[in-house]
N, C-alpha and C positions, 0 to 999 in steps of 0.2 A: 589382611585386615580381618577377614572372617575368623581365622584362627585366633587372632589377638583377642577378640571378644568372645571366644568360645562358641562360635557358630559355624555351621557348615556353609559352603558356598551356595548350595541349593536353598538353604533357609534364607540366605541373604536375598537371592533373586526372588524367592517366593514372597518375602516381605515387601520388596519393591513392587512386585506385580499386584499384591493386595492393596497397597497404598494407591497405586494408579487406578485400580478398579473402584475403590471407594471414592476417589476424586471424580471419576467419570460418572458414577451413580449420583453423586451429589449434584453435578452439573445437570444431569437428566431431570432430577427432582426440581431443581430451580427453574429450569425451562418449562416444566409442566405447571409449576405454580404460576409462572408468568402467563402461561396460556389460560389457566383458569381465571386469573385476575383480569384478563381482557374482557371477560363476560361478567364476572363478579368482582369488581375492582377492589372492594374493601372486605373481602372474605377473610375472616379471622383464622387463627392457627388451628383451633380444634375442628372447625368445619373443613379446612383444607386437608387435615389429616384423614377425615372421613372420605372426602372426595378423591383423595390419592390412593385409597385402598386397592382398587382394581389395578391401577397403574403399577403400584409397588409389587403386587403379587405377580403381575404379568412379566415384569422385568426382574423378578427374584431379588428385590432390594429389601434388605432388613433395616427398617428405620422406625425407631420408637418416637412417641410424641415429643419427648424432651429433646431428642436429637433434631427433630424437625424444627422446633422453636429455635434451637441454637443455630441451625442452618439458615433460617429466616433472618435471625439477628445478624449473622455474619454477612449476609447479602443485602442488609438494610430493607427487609421486606416485612418487618413487623408493623402493625397498625398503630397509629397515634390518634388519640381522642381529641375532639375539638369542643370549644365552648358553645353554649346555646344563647338564644335571644328570647326575651319575654314576649309572649303573645296573649296572655290571659289577663283580663281586666274584670274583676269581680265586684267592683264598687258601683252598683247600680240599683235601681228600685224594683227590678223584676223579682218574682218569687224564686227562691232557691230551694231545691228539693233535697231530701235526706239521702244518705248513702244506704242503699238497700242490698248491696252485693257483698257486704262483709261476710266472710266465711261461706259464701255461696259455692256450691259444688257444681262445676260446669261439666255437663255430660254429653252435649250434642251441639251441632252447628245451629246458629240462629237462636240461641238461648240468651246470649249476652253479647251486645255490641259495645265497643269502647271507641270514643271519639276524642280527637284533639286537633290542634292547629299548630303548625310550625312555619318557620320562615325559610325562604330560598333566596340566596343572593342573586340579584338581577342587575348587572351593571353597577351603577352607583346607588341603586335603591334595593328594594326587596319585593318579592311576591310572597303570598301566603298559601300554604298547602293544607287543606282540610282532609282528614282521613277518617274513615270508619272501618274498624277491624273486627272480625268475628273472633271473640275471645277463645273459643274452642279450637278452631283450626288455624288461627293466626293469619287467615286470609284477609287481604284488603278488599273490601266489597263495595266501597264507595270512596270517591276522591274528587277533589276540585281545586284548581289553582286560580287564585284571584289576585289582583294587584292592590287590594286593600283588605282591612280586617272587618269588613261588614259581615252580616249574616248570610250573604249570598253564597259564599263558598261552602259553609257547613250545610246549608239547605240543599245545594246541588249534590253534595256528597250523600246526604240522607236520601234524596230522591233516587239516586242511582242504587243505593243499598236496598231500598224498599222494592225496587223493580226486580231484583234477583231473588227476592224472597217468595218464590212461586209455591214451594211446598212447605208444609208445616205451619201455615198461617194460623191454624187453630191452636198451636202450642204457644205458651207465653214467651214473650221476648222482652228483655230489659235493655234500655239504652243508657249507658253510663258516660258521663263527661265531667269536665271541671265546671266551675260556677261562672264561667265567662259570659259576657253579655250576649254573645252569639247563640249560646245554647239555652239561655234563659228568656230570650225575647219571645213575644207572643207568637210570631209566625212559626218558630221552630217547635215550641211547645204544642201548638195546635196541630202541627203535622204529625208529631208523635202520638198525641192523643187520638187523632182522627184515624190512625192505623192501629190503635189499641196496643201501643207499645208503652210499657211501664218506664218511668223516669227515675234515674238514680244520678246523684251528683256527689262530688267530693265534698268533704266538710273541713272548714277551717283552713282552706288553701293547702292542704297536705298533698304534695306531689306524689307520694307513695300510694295514694288512693286511686290514682289513674296511671300506675306505673307501666302497665302493659301498652297502653296507647302511646306513651312517651317513648317506650323502648322501640316500638315499631317505627316511629318517626326517626329516632336516632339511627336505627339500622338502615333505613332507606337512604338517609342523607350520607352517613359515613361510608356505607359499603357500595353505594351506587352513584351518588351525585356529587361527592366532595372533590372529585378530580377534575371537574369541568367548570368553566366560567361561561355564564349565559349572558349574551348581549341584549336579548329581548325576551318578551313573554313567550313567543312562539317556540324559540329554542328550548326554553325551560319546560314548556308543556310537552314537547316531543320527548325530551329526556326522561321526564317523570312517567309518561305513559310506558316507555320501554322499561324503566326501572321497576315499576309495579308488576309488569308481566314477568320479569325475571324473578322478582321477589316471590310472587305467587306460585310460579310454575317450575322454577329451577333451583332456588336456594333451599338447601336442607336445613331443618330446624332441630336443635338439640332436644327441645321439649316435645317434639313430635317423632322421636326415635329416628331422626334424620330423614323423615319424609317431608314433602313440600306441602305448604298450606292448601293449595288447590286439590291435591290428592286426598288429604284428610277431610277437607270440606265436602268433597263429593262422596267419598266412601264412608264417612262417618265412623272411622276406627275409634275404639274405646280408649280415650285418654282423659279420664275423669280427674279433676283436680279442684282444689279450693282456691278461690280468689284471695 
C-alpha cells in the first residue's frame, strides 16, 4: 500500500506516529484547560492561551491560538454569553451629576472608581451585587450583596472601598456611576462629599459611559458564578467572596499585559489610558 501511494514504509509509520502524538498532545491540552476551568470556570480562549504558555513550552507542544479555539470548539469548551437584567432606575427627584470623565487619562490607582449593580439568581428570586472597581488596576475594591435594590448595598461597597484608600488621600479621586436612585440619594452623595470624592455620572442613560463597571460585572458573573445555583443568600455570599478573590489575585487581564488587578493596584505599573 505504501508503494501504491508512492510512499516508503518508514514514512507511513512516521505519519501514524505523528498523528498519535498530535492526538495525545490535544488530550493533554484539553485536560489542562479543564483543570484551569475548575478555578476560573468561564476563562475565555485568549486568556487560556496565555495561561497555557508555560504548559505548552514544558511539553514541547506547538499550538497556535486559532488551533486552540478549534480544539475548544471540538470539545464543546467555548464560552456562551448570557442575557442581563435591568437594575438601574433613574426616574427620581434627586440631583443628577454630569459626566466629568470623558477623555480622562487614567494614570494611577485610586484616581477613578466606577460603580454598578447587577443581579444574582437566588433560588426563585434574586439578590443584588454592588461593586466598586478601580479603573486603573481593574481591582474590585468594594462589594456588597443585598436581597433588595435599596441604597444599603452601594453604601456598604463604598464604605469598604474608602477603608482601603489609606495612601494617596491627598490626590483627587472621582467616583463614576449611572444615574440610579441608589447613587443619587442623599446618603450616598453625602458620603462621597464627606470624603472629598468628586462625583461623575452617565448622561442620557448611555450604558457605554459606564462600560468598564458593566464589563467587570459581566466578567465576574460569566466567568465565576454562572455555573452554580444558589439556594440561599449565604451560599451566594460565600461564592461571591471567593470569585472576587480569584478575579483580583488570579485572573490575568489583557488590558494589564496579563497581570492581575491586585498586582497592578499594589505596584502601580504604568498603564495610562483614556476613558
